[in-house]
N, C-alpha and C positions, 0 to 999 in steps of 0.2 A: 849760450845755452849748448848740452851736448846732442847727439844724436836722435836717442830715446825719448827727449823731453821735443825737440821739434818737430820727432812724428806724431805726438799727439797733437798738437798743435796745427799740422800741415793737415792731417787728413780730418780734423774735427773744428777747431774756430773758424780758419775761413775756405775750405774745402768749395762751397759754393758760392764764393763774394763773385767769382769770376764770373758768373751768370748774372749774379740778382744786381751790378753796380750800374750798368748803362742804364739811363734813364732822358737822356736831353738830347731834345732836337733842337736846344735852342744853344747847345756845345758849339764853341768854335774850337780852331784848330789845334790851337794853344791847351787848351783844357781836354782838348779830345786824347791829349799828348799824355798830360796827368792821368789819366783813366788808360791809359794801355800800360804806363810804366807799373801804376800799383797792379795791371792783373799779371804783368810781367812777375814781380816780388810775389802775387799769390801762387802763379807756379814756380817759380824757383822752391816757394815752401813745400808746395806738394810735393816737388821732387827731392827733398829732403827726406821724404818720409823712406824713400827707397836709396837716397844716397845722401849721407851724411857732408859730405864737402860742400852742397848748394847750401847750408845752416847759414854760412856769412855774407854769402851774397845777398840773399832775400833779408837779412837784416837788414844793413846795406841800406837797397831800397826802400823799406819800409820807414828808415832815417832821413835819408832824403827826400820822401813825402811828405813826411810831418814837418819838416822844416821848411819842405815849398812851398806847401801851405796853408801861411802863416795867417794870423788872424788879418793884417794888412792885406794882404794879399786873395785874400777870400771875399774882403769888403768890396775890391774893384770887379769882382765878377757880377754877370746880369745876377740879378734878386733870383732867377729859377732855380741855379745855378749851385747856388752859396748852400744847401741843406745838404747835397752832394757831395759837394770839396767836404764838407767836417765830416761825412760819413766815411770819406776816404782817409782825411786825417786822423777820425779816431780807431778806427781800425788799425791804420798804420803805426802807430802812436802802441795800440795792443801788440803789433807784430812785430815791432822793436824792441825785441830783449834787453838791446845793451842801449836804450834810452832811457837815461838818470828818470825815474820819477814816470814809469811810461805809463802802467795801468791809469793814475790819477792823471795822467795828461789824456789820457783816452776818455775818462769820463767825461771831463773838460769839455773837449771837443763835440761829445755827443752832446750833451747841453746845448752846446753854442749851435747845433743843427736842429736841435728843434726848437728853440727858439728863434733862429733864423728862420721860420716857415715852412718847416717840414710838412706836406700836406697828408691831415689823417686818411689812412688808408694807403699812403704810397707805402714804394721799399724801403726807400730810403726815412720815411718814419717809421716804421717796425723795426729797422734795421739797428737806430741810435737808439729806439726805446728797449732796444734789448742789450744792448751794450756793456750797463751799467752789472746786468746779471752775467753776461761776460767776464765781468773785471774778477768778479767776485770766485767765479769757475777758476778764474786762475791761479788767485790768494787761494781757493782751497788747497790747489794742487800743490803749492808751496807748502803749505802749511802739510799736506800727507807727505812731499818729500822731507820736510824737516824731523818728520816723529819716525821717517823710516816704516811707515804703514806695512810695507809689504816681509818686514821684518819680523822673525816669531817675537810673539809676545805683546802684539796689537797697541792699542790703547787702553784707557781706565775711561769707565764711564763720565768721571767727571773733565778729562782733558776732552772730550767730544761733545760736553754740553758748554766746553770752554769756547773751545776753537772752531766746531763742525755745526754744532746745531742751529743755531739763529743763522749763522750764512747762508746752510742751503734752504732754510725759509726763505729766507728775503732774496737768495737769486733766482729760486722758482717765481715767487710772487713777481718778480723782474721778468721774467719770461711770459707768465699769464700774463702781465701790463703788454707785452709784446703783441700777443695773439688775442689782447684784446682792439687791438690798435687796428686787424681785421677791417678793411671791405670788401664789399665786391670790386672794387679795381685793383684790389691788392693781389698781384702775381702770384700763383699758385706754387713757385717755387721757392718764393720768400717764406710763405706760412708752412712750408715744407721743413725750409732750414730751422725755424724755430721749435718746428714740434722734432723735429733732430735732436738738435742742440739739450729740449725739455729731457728729451727720453734719456740723452746723454748723464743730464746731472742725476736725476733717480737712480741711474743704476751706479755711478760714484757714489752717489747717499747710501744705496742699498749696501752698497762692498764696505764702507765707512762703517758703519751700523754692524755688520758682521764680524768685523776686528776690536770692538770693544771684547775686553779678555773676562768681564766678567757677566754670567749667564742674565742675571737677573736687571743689569744695568743694560745690557743687551735687547730683553725682550721690551724692559720700558722704552727705549730710544725708539724701534721698532714699532712698537703703541702707538708716540708721538706722531712716527712721522707718517703711520697712517692717517690719524685724525688730520694732519697737516694737510695734506692732499687730497682729505675726504675718500679716498680710496680701501679697501679691503688689505691695501698691501703697496709697497713701494714697488713691486713687480711688475703689480695689475695696471699700477697708475705709466708704468714704462709702457706699456703693453700699448694702454690706449695714444700715446703719442707714435708709434711705431705703423699703428695699426691707420693711423691716419694719414700716413704717405700711403699713397699710392701703388701696390706693387709694380717690378718695375722700373719705378722712377732709381734715379742712379742712391740717395740720401737713403731709401729703403734697402739698398741693395747694402750699401756701405754699413747698416745696420746688422743684417745678416752676417754680411761678414764676418763683422766683430762681435757677433755673437756666437757664430760658429768657432773664431780665435780663441 
């Protein structure tokens, strides 16, 4: 993956996981080392936002983690650790862009983590529920790159309907499901992360519609998207997620920086 693509992933997909992943008072030294390795991978991922030479190192660590946390290995862990292990396996697959079929592997690991007994309201459960939406987001980015959306000419309304509309709706529903998992015991940082990802998705959705090259099709797509999110506009829906993150929180600052940029 080139530096610019990794920049998006480093500051978006995995930005907060260094603070979201730790849960285990029951963690063994060996498993703690696995968590530490994941945090190192995330740090390299984020560093690639300003130094693309870090790119391959993060990918290598993610793939190692995915392979290290095999189903057989996870089955041998304390049952309380298994959802967290699948969480790391899932997000490692998401980050391992050189791993064949990484997005499907990420989804499979997330479902396994939920089935392993991730507790409702826990950060693991919320992030595992979120994962399928993140996979769709990555697929949308791949479609955008394929279509060259930043090039003059944009896309047709038919192409939007075929490659983007349903995917945005499905990803948004997945994010809402993740927020719906939140309980009193859910860490605030986890909820803020889902709000950040929701804001990011809606901003991308709005930008994609803006590139539809037929004015009538563009208006129809905007009206349809507003109906889906049940808000006057995607901009207002995105702002609701932004405003749900407290002022001064790192992800709120990231949103404001990206908006200014």
